[in-house]
C-alpha positions as CSV (number, residue, x, y, z in Angstrom):
1,X,2.3,-9.1,-35.6
2,X,3.6,-7.2,-32.6
3,X,7.2,-6.6,-31.8
4,X,8.7,-7.3,-28.4
5,X,9.3,-3.6,-27.8
6,X,5.6,-2.8,-27.3
7,X,4.0,-2.9,-23.9
8,X,0.9,-4.9,-23.6
9,X,-2.3,-2.7,-23.6
10,X,-4.1,-4.9,-21.1
11,X,-1.1,-4.5,-18.7
12,X,-1.5,-0.8,-19.0
13,X,-5.2,-0.9,-18.4
14,X,-4.7,-3.3,-15.4
15,X,-2.1,-0.9,-13.9
16,X,-4.5,2.1,-14.4
17,X,-7.3,0.1,-12.7
18,X,-5.0,-0.9,-9.8
19,X,-4.0,2.8,-9.4
20,X,-7.6,3.8,-9.2
21,X,-8.3,1.0,-6.7
22,X,-5.5,2.3,-4.5
23,X,-6.7,5.9,-4.8
24,X,-10.3,4.9,-4.0
25,X,-9.3,2.9,-1.0
26,X,-7.2,5.7,0.4
27,X,-10.0,8.2,-0.2
28,X,-12.3,5.9,1.8
29,X,-9.9,6.3,4.8
30,X,-10.2,10.1,4.8
31,X,-12.3,11.3,7.7
32,X,-15.1,12.7,5.5
33,X,-18.5,11.6,6.5
34,X,-19.8,8.7,4.4
35,X,-16.8,8.7,2.1
36,X,-16.3,5.0,2.7
37,X,-19.8,4.2,1.4
38,X,-18.8,5.5,-2.0
39,X,-15.1,4.7,-2.1
40,X,-15.0,1.1,-0.8
41,X,-17.5,-0.3,-3.4
42,X,-15.6,1.5,-6.2
43,X,-12.3,0.1,-4.8
44,X,-13.8,-3.4,-5.0
45,X,-15.0,-2.9,-8.6
46,X,-11.7,-1.4,-9.9
47,X,-9.8,-4.0,-7.9
48,X,-11.7,-6.8,-9.6
49,X,-11.1,-5.1,-13.0
50,X,-7.4,-4.9,-12.2
51,X,-7.3,-8.6,-11.3
52,X,-9.1,-9.8,-14.3
53,X,-7.2,-7.6,-16.8
54,X,-3.9,-8.4,-15.1
55,X,-4.4,-12.1,-15.5
56,X,-5.6,-11.7,-19.1
57,X,-2.5,-9.5,-19.8
58,X,-0.2,-12.2,-18.4
59,X,-1.8,-14.7,-20.7
60,X,-1.4,-12.4,-23.7
61,X,2.2,-11.5,-22.8
62,X,3.1,-15.2,-22.5
63,X,1.8,-15.8,-26.0
64,X,3.0,-12.6,-27.8
65,X,6.2,-11.9,-26.0
66,X,5.3,-8.3,-25.3
67,X,6.6,-6.3,-22.4
68,X,4.6,-5.4,-19.3
69,X,4.8,-8.6,-17.3
70,X,6.0,-6.8,-14.2
71,X,3.3,-4.2,-14.6
72,X,0.6,-6.9,-14.9
73,X,2.0,-8.7,-11.8
74,X,2.1,-5.4,-9.8
75,X,-1.5,-4.7,-10.8
76,X,-2.7,-8.1,-9.7
77,X,-1.0,-7.6,-6.3
78,X,-2.2,-4.1,-5.8
79,X,-5.8,-5.0,-6.8
80,X,-5.9,-8.1,-4.6
81,X,-4.3,-6.4,-1.5
82,X,-6.5,-3.4,-1.8
83,X,-9.6,-5.6,-2.0
84,X,-8.4,-7.5,1.0
85,X,-7.9,-4.3,2.9
86,X,-11.4,-3.1,2.0
87,X,-12.9,-6.3,3.3
88,X,-10.8,-6.1,6.5
89,X,-11.8,-2.5,7.2
90,X,-15.4,-3.2,6.5
91,X,-15.4,-6.1,8.8
92,X,-13.7,-4.1,11.6
93,X,-16.2,-1.3,11.2
94,X,-19.2,-3.7,11.4
95,X,-17.7,-5.3,14.5
96,X,-17.1,-1.9,16.1
97,X,-20.7,-0.8,15.5
98,X,-22.1,-4.1,16.7
99,X,-20.1,-4.5,19.9
100,X,-19.8,-0.7,20.5
101,X,-23.6,-0.3,20.6
102,X,-23.8,-3.1,23.2
103,X,-21.0,-1.6,25.2
104,X,-22.7,1.8,25.2
105,X,-26.0,0.3,26.1
106,X,-24.5,-1.6,29.0
107,X,-22.6,1.4,30.1
108,X,-25.8,3.4,30.3
109,X,-27.3,0.9,32.6
110,X,-24.3,0.9,34.9
111,X,-24.2,4.7,35.2
112,X,-27.8,5.0,36.5
113,X,-27.9,5.6,40.3
C-alpha cells in the first residue's frame, strides 16, 4: 500500500529518459563531425522510452493516487517533441544533401567556359 506522498517511480524514470533525450538531441546539434549519427538514434530510443514509461506512469498514478502526474506529462511532451525534432532535422539534412548535390553538379556545368 502506497501513500499519496510518494512520487511514482515510473514518472521519475520517464523524466530521466526525457532529460537524456533532450541532452542527446542537443549534442547532435553540436558541430562535431558525425555527432548526429550517434546522438539522433539514441535520442529516438530514449524518447520512445520516455513516452512509454510516461504513459505507464500516468496509468499507475491514476490507480494508486501517487504524485508525479506533472512529471509524467512533462516527460511525454519532452520525449515526443524531441523525437519530432530529430525526424525534422534528419529530413532536412537528407533534403539538403539530395538537392545540394544536384545544385553543385549543375553549377559545375554552368561554370565551364
